[in-house]
DSSP file (Angstrom, degrees, kcal/mol; ACC not computed):
  #  RESIDUE AA STRUCTURE BP1 BP2  ACC     N-H-->O    O-->H-N    N-H-->O    O-->H-N    TCO  KAPPA ALPHA  PHI   PSI    X-CA   Y-CA   Z-CA
    1    1 A X              0   0    0      0, 0.0     3,-0.1     0, 0.0     2,-0.0   0.000 360.0 360.0 360.0 129.5  -24.2    8.1   -9.7
    2    2 A X        -     0   0    0      1,-0.2     3,-0.1     3,-0.0     2,-0.0  -0.131 360.0 -63.4 -85.7-176.3  -21.0    6.1  -10.2
    3    3 A X        -     0   0    0      1,-0.1    -1,-0.2    -2,-0.0    47,-0.0  -0.321  65.3 -91.9 -67.6 152.6  -19.2    3.8   -7.9
    4    4 A X        -     0   0    0     -3,-0.1     2,-0.4     1,-0.0    -1,-0.1  -0.332  35.4-154.2 -67.3 146.4  -17.8    5.2   -4.7
    5    5 A X        -     0   0    0     -3,-0.1    38,-0.1    -2,-0.0    -1,-0.0  -0.980  26.7-106.8-119.6 133.2  -14.3    6.5   -4.7
    6    6 A X        -     0   0    0     -2,-0.4     2,-0.1    36,-0.1    40,-0.0  -0.191  35.7-140.7 -57.9 149.4  -12.3    6.6   -1.4
    7    7 A X        -     0   0    0      1,-0.2    -1,-0.1    36,-0.0     2,-0.1  -0.295  29.5 -69.9 -99.1-172.6  -11.8   10.0    0.1
    8    8 A X        -     0   0    0     -2,-0.1     2,-0.4     1,-0.1    -1,-0.2  -0.375  50.6 -98.9 -75.9 155.4   -8.9   11.6    1.9
    9    9 A X        -     0   0    0     26,-0.2    -1,-0.1     1,-0.1     5,-0.1  -0.649  57.3-100.6 -67.8 127.9   -7.6   10.6    5.3
   10   10 A X    >>  -     0   0    0     -2,-0.4     4,-1.5     1,-0.1     3,-0.6  -0.250  20.5-135.7 -60.1 137.2   -9.2   13.3    7.6
   11   11 A X  H 3> S+     0   0    0      1,-0.2     4,-2.7     2,-0.2     5,-0.2   0.867 104.2  59.7 -59.5 -39.0   -6.9   16.1    8.6
   12   12 A X  H 3> S+     0   0    0      1,-0.2     4,-2.4     2,-0.2    -1,-0.2   0.848 102.9  52.9 -61.6 -32.5   -8.1   16.0   12.2
   13   13 A X  H <> S+     0   0    0     -3,-0.6     4,-2.4     2,-0.2    -1,-0.2   0.883 109.0  48.7 -69.9 -37.6   -7.0   12.4   12.4
   14   14 A X  H  X S+     0   0    0     -4,-1.5     4,-3.0     2,-0.2    -2,-0.2   0.931 111.9  49.6 -63.4 -44.4   -3.5   13.4   11.2
   15   15 A X  H  X S+     0   0    0     -4,-2.7     4,-2.6     1,-0.2    -2,-0.2   0.916 111.5  48.4 -61.2 -43.8   -3.4   16.2   13.7
   16   16 A X  H  X S+     0   0    0     -4,-2.4     4,-2.5     2,-0.2    -1,-0.2   0.922 113.1  47.3 -62.4 -44.8   -4.5   13.8   16.5
   17   17 A X  H  X S+     0   0    0     -4,-2.4     4,-1.8     2,-0.2    -2,-0.2   0.922 112.7  49.5 -62.8 -43.9   -1.9   11.2   15.5
   18   18 A X  H  <>S+     0   0    0     -4,-3.0     5,-2.5     1,-0.2    -2,-0.2   0.904 112.2  47.7 -62.7 -41.8    0.8   14.0   15.3
   19   19 A X  H ><5S+     0   0    0     -4,-2.6     3,-1.2     1,-0.2    -1,-0.2   0.908 110.3  52.1 -65.2 -41.4   -0.1   15.3   18.7
   20   20 A X  H 3<5S+     0   0    0     -4,-2.5    -1,-0.2     1,-0.3    -2,-0.2   0.839 115.5  41.5 -62.7 -33.2   -0.1   11.8   20.2
   21   21 A X  T 3<5S-     0   0    0     -4,-1.8    -1,-0.3    -5,-0.2    -2,-0.2   0.195 110.7-119.6-103.5  15.3    3.4   11.2   18.8
   22   22 A X  T < 5 +     0   0    0     -3,-1.2    -3,-0.2     1,-0.2     2,-0.2   0.843  44.9 179.2  52.8  43.1    4.8   14.7   19.7
   23   23 A X      < -     0   0    0     -5,-2.5    -1,-0.2    -6,-0.1     2,-0.0  -0.485  25.9-122.5 -72.2 144.5    5.6   15.7   16.1
   24   24 A X     >  -     0   0    0     -2,-0.2     4,-2.5     1,-0.1     5,-0.2  -0.291  30.4-101.0 -74.8 170.9    7.1   19.1   15.6
   25   25 A X  H  > S+     0   0    0      1,-0.2     4,-2.4     2,-0.2     5,-0.2   0.919 125.2  49.4 -59.9 -43.8    5.3   21.6   13.3
   26   26 A X  H  > S+     0   0    0      2,-0.2     4,-2.0     1,-0.2    -1,-0.2   0.902 110.7  49.2 -62.9 -41.8    7.8   20.8   10.5
   27   27 A X  H  > S+     0   0    0      1,-0.2     4,-2.5     2,-0.2    -1,-0.2   0.903 111.3  50.3 -64.6 -40.2    7.3   17.0   11.0
   28   28 A X  H  X S+     0   0    0     -4,-2.5     4,-3.0     2,-0.2    -2,-0.2   0.909 107.9  52.7 -64.5 -40.8    3.6   17.5   10.8
   29   29 A X  H  X S+     0   0    0     -4,-2.4     4,-2.3     2,-0.2    -1,-0.2   0.908 110.9  47.3 -61.5 -41.0    3.8   19.6    7.7
   30   30 A X  H  X S+     0   0    0     -4,-2.0     4,-2.6     2,-0.2    -1,-0.2   0.915 112.1  50.0 -66.0 -42.4    5.9   16.8    6.0
   31   31 A X  H  X S+     0   0    0     -4,-2.5     4,-2.8     1,-0.2     5,-0.2   0.928 110.3  51.0 -59.7 -45.3    3.4   14.2    7.2
   32   32 A X  H  X S+     0   0    0     -4,-3.0     4,-2.2     1,-0.2    -2,-0.2   0.919 111.5  46.9 -59.4 -46.2    0.5   16.3    5.8
   33   33 A X  H  X S+     0   0    0     -4,-2.3     4,-2.1     2,-0.2    -1,-0.2   0.933 114.1  47.5 -61.9 -46.6    2.2   16.6    2.4
   34   34 A X  H  X S+     0   0    0     -4,-2.6     4,-2.5     1,-0.2    -2,-0.2   0.913 112.4  48.4 -63.3 -43.3    3.1   12.9    2.2
   35   35 A X  H  X S+     0   0    0     -4,-2.8     4,-2.8     2,-0.2    -1,-0.2   0.894 109.8  52.4 -67.0 -39.0   -0.5   11.8    3.2
   36   36 A X  H  X S+     0   0    0     -4,-2.2     4,-2.3    -5,-0.2    -1,-0.2   0.923 111.4  46.8 -61.0 -43.1   -2.0   14.1    0.7
   37   37 A X  H  X S+     0   0    0     -4,-2.1     4,-2.5     2,-0.2    -2,-0.2   0.901 112.9  49.2 -66.1 -40.3    0.2   12.6   -2.1
   38   38 A X  H  X S+     0   0    0     -4,-2.5     4,-2.6     2,-0.2    -2,-0.2   0.909 110.3  51.0 -64.9 -41.5   -0.6    9.1   -0.9
   39   39 A X  H  X S+     0   0    0     -4,-2.8     4,-2.6     2,-0.2    -2,-0.2   0.932 111.7  47.9 -59.0 -45.7   -4.4    9.9   -0.9
   40   40 A X  H  X S+     0   0    0     -4,-2.3     4,-2.3     1,-0.2    -2,-0.2   0.922 112.5  48.1 -62.1 -45.3   -4.1   11.2   -4.4
   41   41 A X  H  X S+     0   0    0     -4,-2.5     4,-2.3     1,-0.2    -1,-0.2   0.899 112.5  49.3 -63.2 -40.5   -2.2    8.2   -5.7
   42   42 A X  H  X S+     0   0    0     -4,-2.6     4,-2.7     2,-0.2     5,-0.2   0.922 110.2  49.7 -66.7 -43.8   -4.6    5.8   -4.1
   43   43 A X  H  X S+     0   0    0     -4,-2.6     4,-2.6     1,-0.2    -1,-0.2   0.914 111.8  49.4 -60.6 -41.5   -7.7    7.6   -5.6
   44   44 A X  H  X S+     0   0    0     -4,-2.3     4,-2.6     2,-0.2    -1,-0.2   0.917 111.3  49.5 -62.0 -43.3   -6.0    7.5   -9.0
   45   45 A X  H  X S+     0   0    0     -4,-2.3     4,-2.3     2,-0.2    -2,-0.2   0.918 112.4  47.0 -62.1 -45.1   -5.3    3.8   -8.6
   46   46 A X  H  X S+     0   0    0     -4,-2.7     4,-2.6     2,-0.2    -2,-0.2   0.925 112.5  49.9 -63.5 -44.7   -8.9    3.0   -7.5
   47   47 A X  H  X S+     0   0    0     -4,-2.6     4,-2.5     1,-0.2    -2,-0.2   0.915 111.4  48.2 -61.2 -44.6  -10.2    5.1  -10.4
   48   48 A X  H  X S+     0   0    0     -4,-2.6     4,-2.4     1,-0.2    -1,-0.2   0.903 111.9  50.1 -62.8 -41.1   -8.0    3.3  -13.0
   49   49 A X  H  X S+     0   0    0     -4,-2.3     4,-2.3     2,-0.2    -2,-0.2   0.913 111.3  48.0 -63.9 -43.1   -9.0   -0.1  -11.5
   50   50 A X  H  X S+     0   0    0     -4,-2.6     4,-2.3     2,-0.2    -2,-0.2   0.904 110.8  51.6 -64.8 -40.9  -12.7    0.8  -11.8
   51   51 A X  H  X S+     0   0    0     -4,-2.5     4,-2.2     2,-0.2    -2,-0.2   0.916 110.3  49.1 -61.8 -43.0  -12.2    2.0  -15.4
   52   52 A X  H  X S+     0   0    0     -4,-2.4     4,-2.4     1,-0.2    -2,-0.2   0.911 110.3  50.5 -61.8 -43.4  -10.5   -1.3  -16.3
   53   53 A X  H  X S+     0   0    0     -4,-2.3     4,-2.3     1,-0.2    -1,-0.2   0.889 110.1  50.2 -63.7 -38.5  -13.3   -3.3  -14.7
   54   54 A X  H  X S+     0   0    0     -4,-2.3     4,-2.5     2,-0.2    -1,-0.2   0.900 109.8  50.8 -65.5 -40.5  -15.9   -1.3  -16.6
   55   55 A X  H  X S+     0   0    0     -4,-2.2     4,-2.4     2,-0.2    -2,-0.2   0.907 110.7  48.9 -63.2 -41.8  -14.0   -1.9  -19.9
   56   56 A X  H  X S+     0   0    0     -4,-2.4     4,-2.4     2,-0.2    -2,-0.2   0.922 111.5  49.7 -63.5 -44.4  -13.9   -5.6  -19.2
   57   57 A X  H  X S+     0   0    0     -4,-2.3     4,-2.2     1,-0.2    -2,-0.2   0.918 111.6  48.1 -61.7 -44.7  -17.6   -5.7  -18.4
   58   58 A X  H  X S+     0   0    0     -4,-2.5     4,-2.4     1,-0.2    -1,-0.2   0.904 111.4  50.6 -63.0 -41.4  -18.5   -3.8  -21.6
   59   59 A X  H  X S+     0   0    0     -4,-2.4     4,-2.2     1,-0.2    -1,-0.2   0.898 110.8  49.0 -63.8 -40.1  -16.3   -6.1  -23.7
   60   60 A X  H  X S+     0   0    0     -4,-2.4     4,-2.0     2,-0.2    -1,-0.2   0.887 111.0  50.2 -66.4 -38.2  -17.9   -9.2  -22.2
   61   61 A X  H  X S+     0   0    0     -4,-2.2     4,-1.2     2,-0.2    -2,-0.2   0.903 111.0  48.4 -67.0 -40.7  -21.4   -7.8  -22.9
   62   62 A X  H  < S+     0   0    0     -4,-2.4     3,-0.3     1,-0.2    -2,-0.2   0.901 111.9  50.0 -64.6 -39.4  -20.5   -7.0  -26.5
   63   63 A X  H  < S+     0   0    0     -4,-2.2    -1,-0.2     1,-0.2    -2,-0.2   0.864 109.6  51.6 -66.2 -36.2  -19.1  -10.6  -26.9
   64   64 A X  H  <        0   0    0     -4,-2.0    -1,-0.2     1,-0.2    -2,-0.2   0.727 360.0 360.0 -74.4 -22.2  -22.3  -12.1  -25.4
   65   65 A X     <        0   0    0     -4,-1.2    -1,-0.2    -3,-0.3    -2,-0.2   0.489 360.0 360.0 -94.8 360.0  -24.6  -10.2  -27.7
């Protein structure tokens, strides 16, 4: 099992926030699209960062042996 990767912001939380702030259906749809794209970008960023850290660790281990 690898390191944990963050998940998506729960849809129900978006719906609750949208209801609290009286967003229209169209505004909510735009919010949903934007948040999904942000979630995807963040997961990619975290994954790339973890991959870099693993590469650094492997390089240090090879150097030490």
